[in-house]
N, C-alpha and C positions, 0 to 999 in steps of 0.2 A: 444505426443509432446506438451501438454498443461501446463506442470509443470512450465516452465519459466514465462509465463504470469500470472498464478495463484498466484505465490509468489508476483509478483509485484502488482497485484490488491489488495491483502490483505493489503499490507503496504499503498497503496494509500488511502484506506478507514479508516485505523487506527482502525480496529475493536478491542475492548477490550472484552476478553472472560473469564477473571478470576477476582475475587474480591480480594482486599488486604486492610488491615487496613492502614490508613495514619494518621499522626498527625493532619494535617489540609487539608481536601479535597479541591482540587482546583476548583474554579468556575470562568469562564471567557473564554477568547479566546487564542488559540495558533496558530501562523502563521509559516509556513514552506517554505523553498526554496528547491525544488526537482529537481536535475539535473540528467538526464538520457542520457547515450550514448550506442548505439547499433551498432554492426558491420553489414556489408552488408548481411552476411549470415542470421543473426537473423531477419533482416528487411524483407528478402524474405520469411522466414519460417512463420512469424507471421505478419499478415496485420496490427495489431494495434501497433506494436513495432516501436518506433521512438525516435530520439535524440532531446534534447532541455532542457530548463530550465523552470520549471513550479511552480505555486504557490499552496499551500494547506492551508486550514484553518479548525480548529476544535473549536466548542463552547461546553463547558462542564458545566453541572449542575448535581450534584449527579452522578448517573450512566447513565444519558441521554447524548447523543452527537448529534450534528449537524455537518456535514462535507461537504466540497466542494473542488474539485481539478481540475486543468486545464489540466492535462495530457490527460484524456479521456473526461472530461466535465461532470462528474457525481456529483450529490448531494446525501447526505445520512442523514437519521435520524435513530438513534439507540435507541430502547426502550427496554432494557433488561427485565423490569418488565412485559412487554406484550409479551415477547419472539419474538420480531419483529425487523427486519431491513428493512427500506424502501430506495430504491435508485431510482433516477429519473433524467430526463433531462428537463431543461426549454426550450430547443430548440425544441425537438421532442414532448414534452408534453406526454411522456410515462414513466412508472415506474413499479417497481417490489417490491413485499414484500416476504420475506423469513424468516425462523426461526432464531433468534439470537443464539439459542442452536446449530444450524448447525455448526457454526464455532468451538465451543469447541470440538465436535466430530471429525470434519474433520482435525483440527489442530493436534490432537493426531495421526490421521492416517498419515498425512504428516510427522510428527516427526519420526514415525516408519520406514519411507522409507530412512532416512538419518543416516549416521554414521560419527562421527568426534569428535572433542574436541574444544569447545568454552567455555572459562572461563575468570574470571576476572584477570586482570594484577595487581590489587592492586592500580593502579593509580587513582587519583581523581582530579577534577578541578571544578571551579565555572562557571556555564552558566546561565546568567540572574538571579543571586543570588541563584541558586539552586546547591547543591552539586551533581555532577555526577561521576559515577564510570565507568572505562573503561573495556570493554570485547572484546576479540579478539579470532580468531580461524578459522577453516575451517571444512567443512563437505562434504560428497559425497553420492549420491544416484544412484543406478543402477536399471533400470526398463526394463521390456520386453514390447516393443511396437510393436504389430503385428509381433512377431518373431524376431525383431531387438533389440539390446541392446542400451538403451539410458542412458548415464552417465551424471549426473548433479553435478557440483562441485561449491561450494560457499565459498568465502573468505570474512569474515566480520570483521568490526572494528567499535564499537559503544560506545558512552558514554550515560549511562542511569541514570535517576533520580528516586530514589526509593520512593519519596514522592507521586508518582502517582500509580494507580492500574497497575498491570503487564499486558502485552499484548503478543499476538502472532504476530510475523513477519515472515510469511511463516512457516517454520518448527521450528523456534526459539521461545521458551518461554522466553520473555524478562522480567526480574524482576523489571519492572517499565516502565517509558516512555522514549524512545530513544530521546535525544535532539540533537544528532550528530551521523549520521549513514552512514556507507559506506559498500556497498555490491557489490561484483563482482561475476557474475555467468557465468559458461560455460557449454553449452550443447554439448556433443559429440555424433554424430550419424554416423553409417556406411555410406560410400560413401560421405555423406554431409560434414563430418568433424566437426570442432568446430563452434559454434555460441555463441557469447559473448554479455553480457549486463553488464554495470556498473551503479550503482545508488548511489548518495549521497543525503542525506536529512539532512537539518540543521534547527533548530528552529531559525527563523529570528526575531520573536517578541513574547512576552507573555504579555497578558493584563488581570490581575485579575479584575473582575467586577461582579456586580449583573446581573444574567441572567434571563430574563422573560420566563415563561413556554410557552408563545406564539411562541418563537423561535423554538420550537419543533413541532409545528402544521404542519400537512400535507398540501401541496398545494391543493386547492379545484378544480383546473382545470385539475388535473391528476387522471386517474383511474389506480389503481395499480393491476397488474396481480400477482397472487399468485404462487410461485414456492417453491419447497422443497430444491433445490440446489442453494446456494448462488453464487457459481462460474458461473453456467450457467446463472443466472440472470445478473451478471456483464458483461459476454461476450455478451449476447444478447443486453443489453443496449449500450455497447460500439460500437457494430456493427451498431446499429440504428443511433447513433450519427454520426459515420463516413459516413454512407450512406446519411444522411440528409445534412451534410456539403458539400459533393461532389456534390450532386444534386443542392444545392443552392449556390455553389461556394464560401463557407465561409472559412476564414482562422483562425477564432477564434471560439471556442465552447461555448463561452458565460460566461466562468468562469474566465476571466482575460487574459491578454496578454501572449503570448508564446514567449520566447526568444530562438533564435537559434544561433545568432552571438556570437562568443566568447565561445561557449559551447564546451567542449572537445568531439570530435567525431572521433579522429584518433587513430590508433593503438599505436603510441608512447605515447600519453597522458594517456592512460589507460592500457598499456601493453597487448593489445589484441593479 
């Protein structure tokens, strides 16, 4: 029953696992607005699932990336040349290191679990001066979880810019960087029924600028534990952050303000 959260975590960190030639490689910052809505069933099944509007930021130079997101409160530094991804929390002062190559292998595995048809519509539009192409479709996965059948269905609609290296978003190999992304996922379980999550991610600002290598230096006050499984590392860190916030009665995880007012959380707004 971890598939739902794994897909979400992948997009939060914006991990790039494939290289692609571009006319002018981007260097600078990309800011996102990430809106998540979950129904009551999903919130009960997964402790970290929650509704709200969150911020995300990525700093890019070559194939190196620094990222931060306020959904879970994680920071990340991705160094493909060292086959390393580092994730950490400034609140808990804990962090994990795992192989960058792990995502390429696991993304292929996740892709094999899904069947469906997601393809370009041929539509194009300009977003922040970049030409983006629209992709739409749906896919479904059926898995055996302790003898019970779990069915995960995804409906996606996204605009992608091919001037950037391609990425994996869950089971999807996106031919560039998604600038405008909508994803509705439904998990169907025996007895429990449907559990639903909807996510929209939009590029809110893009700032080309010179990036200093110092922006990818690891924090000196954090000791990184090594793990082979990137998803396990993410889940452990997310759990540590939630526990720390609860113990210290915090409402912010330190990566920016979280908005809940006005965020779509009802069945009618997302057709749950």
